[in-house]
N, C-alpha and C positions, 0 to 999 in steps of 0.2 A: 247315596243319602238317605239317612235315617227317618222314619215316620216321624208324623209329631204325636204327641202324649199330650194329656191333660191332667190335671190333680183334682180328685173328685172332690168337689163342696169346698174350692179354695177361697171362693169370695168369702167376705167379711158381709153376712146380709145384715148385720144390726147396722153395721157401719152405712150401708146403702140405704137403710129404710131412716136413719137420720139426715143422713144428705136429702130425703126428698122430702121428709119434714121441714127440714131448712129451708127447702126451695116453698114448701105451703101453698098456698094461693089455688088457683082452680087446676092447675097442672096436677099438684099432689093429690087432690079428690080426684081427678080422672084417671091416675096412675096406678095409684096404690090397689082397686081391684085385681089390675091385671099385670099387676109387677112380676109374676111368677110365670108368665108367657112372654113376656117383654125382656127379664134380665135373666139368663142362665147362671148357675153356678160356676160354670166352668171357667178355667184359664186354660188358654191354649200356650204350650210351652213350644214355641216357633227358635228354628235354630237360623243363626246368625247368615247362612247361607242361603235359604230360605229368604229371607227379609232384604238381603243382597240382590237375588233374583229377579222378587218382585219388583224392588224399585228400578232395576236395569230395564226391564218390561216397558213401566209406564214410563221412562225418559224416553226409550224407543219409541211408543205409540206417541207421544208427546214430539219428537221430532220428525216423525211421519204425518202428521195430522198437519203442524205447522201453527204458527201464531195468528191470530186474526186481525184484522183492521186494526189500525189504532182508533183509540177512541171508543172501541166496543167494549162493551162487559166481557167477561173469561168465562163467566158461568159457574156457580157456586156448589159445591159438594159432589163432585165427579167421584163416583163410585166403581173404582176398580176391583171387580169379584174374580176369586182364585180359586182353585181345587188345588190342595197339596197333597199328593200322596207320595210313595215310594219311589216315583220316576221324574219327581220335580215338581214345579210350580207351572200351574197351565191358569192363562186367562181365560177366562169364561165369557165373559161379559163385560160393557164397560156402558155404565149407566149416568147419563148425566142430570137427574135428580133424585141421586140415591138419598135415601130416608136412612134415619137412624144417627145422623152426626151429634144431634143435642142430648139424644140418650145415653151415646155412646160416651160424651165428654161428661156427662153428670157421673155415669158407674165409674169411671177409671177417677173421677176427683173423689170418691166417696172412699174406694180403693185406698189413695193417699193420705187421707186425712186431710185432704184441700178443700175446708168447707165453705172459707165466706165466699158468696157470691161474684164477687169482682178478681178472684183466681184463677188460676190453670188456663183452659181453652176458650174461657169465656171472650177476652180481650180479641182472641186471635179472629174467632168467628166476627165480634162485631167491627175490627177493622178490615176483614174481606169483604163484608156489605159495602162498608163505606168505601174501602177502595172501587168496587164495580161502580158505585154510582160516582167518584171521581173520574174514573176513567171518561165518563158519557158528559158529567156534566162540571168538572172541574172544583173550584173551592166551594160551590153552591150548597149550604149545609143540608144533612139529608134529616127531612124531618118526618117521613110518614112511611111506612110497608104496608101492603096488603099480603100476608101469606094466603095464595092462592089454590083452592084445589073443590074438586065435584064434591058436594055434600057433606063438609070438614068433617061437623061433627060425628057421621056417620063412617068417619075412617078409623083404621085400628091404631093408626098412630097418631090418633086425634092428640093425643097427652103431649106428642111431639110439639106441633103448632103451638101448645098452650107454655110450653116451656121457653119457646125461643120467642114466643109473644113478652116473655115476664124477662126473660135476657133483654131485647129489643127495649123494653119500657124504660129497664134500667138505666138504659145509656141514652133514654132522653128524647127516643122515636116512638111518634104514636103509630102502633101496630094494631090490625085488623084482620081476623081471621075470616074469610068470606069464600062462599061460593061464586064462581064465577058471574054467574047471571047478577050478582049486588051492583059490582062493577057497573057503572054507566058514563055516557058522555057528557060533558057540558063544558060548552065553551073550549071544546079540541081538548078537554083534557080529561084524564078518570077518576072518578070521585067516587068514596063511599061514606055515606050519611052525611054529606056534606064536606066532608074534607080530601081535600085533593090527595091522591096519590103519585108520591114520587118514584118507589119501587116495589115493582111486583115479586115476591118469593115464589117461583112457579112450581107447584108440586103436582100439575097437572100430567096427566099420561094421555092428552090428547097434543102431542109433540109437535105439530105444524099450526095447533092453534085453531084449525081448519072450522070446528065448531063455535069458536067462539072471535067472530069476525072485530068484533069494537076492540079485543085485547090486541090481536094482530095487526090491524091499522092500526091504533096506537101508538103501537112498539115500530111499525115499520113509518110512521109519522114522526119519529124520536119524539112523541109526546111524553112517554114513562118509559123508564129502565123495566127489562125483564129478565129475569136470571134466576136460572138458566134458559135460554130461549131456543128458539126453532133452529137457528144456525148452528148452535151448540151442539145439539140431537144429531143433526146432517153431518157435521164435522168428525163426531167420536161415536155416537151411539147407536147409530144404523147398523142392522147386526150384517149388512154387506159389508161394512169394514174390519171384521173378521176376517171375512174372506181376503182382504186385500193385505191385511196385515200377516196372514199366512202363506203368502203368494212369493216366493223369491222371486219368480221371471217379473212379476208385475211392479215390485217393489224397486228392481235391478233397470227396469225397462224406465221407471220415475227419477233415477238418480240417485236413489238411497243408497247409501255406503254400505259394503259386506259386512260391516263388524255390526251395524245397525239389523242387516236381515240376520245375521246368525243367532243375535240375542231372539227376534221375534221367531222365529224357525224353532229355537228349543221352549220359549214360552207360551206359544199361543197354538192351542192345536187347530190341525188342517180344519179348514173351514171352506165347503164350496154352497154357492147360489144352486137351490135344488131345480130342477127342469122336467116338465113332466113327460120328454120324449126320452127320459133317460130312465123313467120308472121302473121299468125291467131290471136294471142294472142297481137301482137303490131299493129294490124290495130284496133282491139277493143279498146286498150289502148290510141292511137295516141295522143290523147286530151291533155293528162296529159304530154306528153315528147317535147323534143328537139333533133334533129338527126341531127350530126354533123359528117363529116367524120372524118375519124381517123388522116388524114396526111394533114387535110385541115387549109387552113388560110385565116383571114379575112373574116370571115363567107362566103366564096366560098362554094356552096353545103348544107350549111345546111338549114335547114327549121323545121318551127313550124308546131308541129302535126296536130294543127286544121287546118292549111292552105293548109297540103300537098294534092295533088290530087293522085289518084288512080295509074296514071302511075308512076309518081315521086315516088309513095311510093315503088312501086314495082323495081323502080332503085335501092332504098335504100335497100332493102333487098337482092339485088345481089351484092353490093358493103359493103367496108369496112367502118362501119359506127359504132358510139355509139349513143346512146339515154342518154341524160339526161332530168331528172326531171324539170320541168319548173319551175322556178324563176323570175317572171315578174321583169320588169328592173323598177326602181321609176320614177317619172315624177316632174318636176318643171318649173315653170314661167320665161320665156325668153323674154323682150321686145322686138321686132323685125319690127323697124321703129316706129310708131305711135301705133301698138297693142301689147298687150302681150300674147305669145304662150305658150301654155305647151307643153314641149319636154319630152321625154324620156332621160334618161342617163345610162351611165356607170361608174365607178369610176377604173381607173388604177394606180397602184401602181408599179414604176418603184425601180426595187431591184436591187442589186449588193450584192454576197456574203452574202445574207442573210439580208441586212441591205435598209430600204424603202430609196430612195434618193429624191422624191418626190412626190405627191399624183395629180392626175389631173380629169379632169372629160371629157368625151365625150359625147355631146350631138345630137339626132339625132330624126328624126321620119322614121317609117316603120319596117319594122322585126328585121333590124339588123343596128351597127353602120354603118355611111358612114360621106362623108363629101360633102353631096349632100344636104343638111338640109338649108334653109336659116335662120339663127339665130343659126345653129348648130356650131359643130367644136370644139375643145378643151377648155375647161372651167376651171374658178379657184376653187379650192377647199379651204375654210376657214375650215383647220384644227386648 
């Protein structure tokens, strides 16, 4: 399989600017100053075989995890993150509150000239949230959504919350962007500014909602629909799942077919739970591994073994970590100003109910994905 490449300065930046201006409102005001960090110029050219392998790995994970119980929300915007290199496709993580779906939809639509607000992926996103609601409430109309995150206005992707709010409100759904502390219980329901909330679009990284018992209790008592919810994280995104997906013996013992095992073994790097009693071996082999906290997010607390210090290594050994065999990211050329630079990238598949909605790239420099790289950010994928 050949390596993936990108064409420098491939996107039409003016078309993107026009699409942002068309959206207007609070979103345009918030995203304009940072759009060069949010949106990269790059277009990744993926091979059909690479796309097919990613889809096969996603299908295999979905088969192992299984469907939730009936009348339960499925979880919106799952993010399957892949490194792609000369050795193939490598699933490095599954996220159950993956950001960027709305922003990437806007980027895609801007490059295809699909400017009307009702066009493109917007109807699919609206239907996804309504489907989550119908699973729990049947034919009762969805009238209100709260987009919930800690100090949302301080989040780098706050413009995305504003974009989602504008999209929901175009569909006639009252929408609030709030810190969880703003939600309060009244008459057994959750309210914001006197308005009862039907559904929470959960962007919190406290995946079990342990710091927010009022939300956790309301969800457990079926007083509000939460998507994604704590069960989604446990089923898909706990890093110990990566150890399961890459363990052929365990999968076989659980009755998984050999065909699915073969797909996972070729597409999920070997992952193991780190145990302190094996510290000597881990230190000797550290350069072959990437260490990740079991409940981490956004690359926080994650370390390449060849970069880790002895002090940090000892902290890892005393904490809840997994180690994933290194699968280096691919690199592609990106035009930044008048120069062409080589940036690392990963590929994120946004998935709902097992179906890939869109595929995007994230370009960066350094150890892990970030939005601090000049020329980096979300990039188009030509699939």
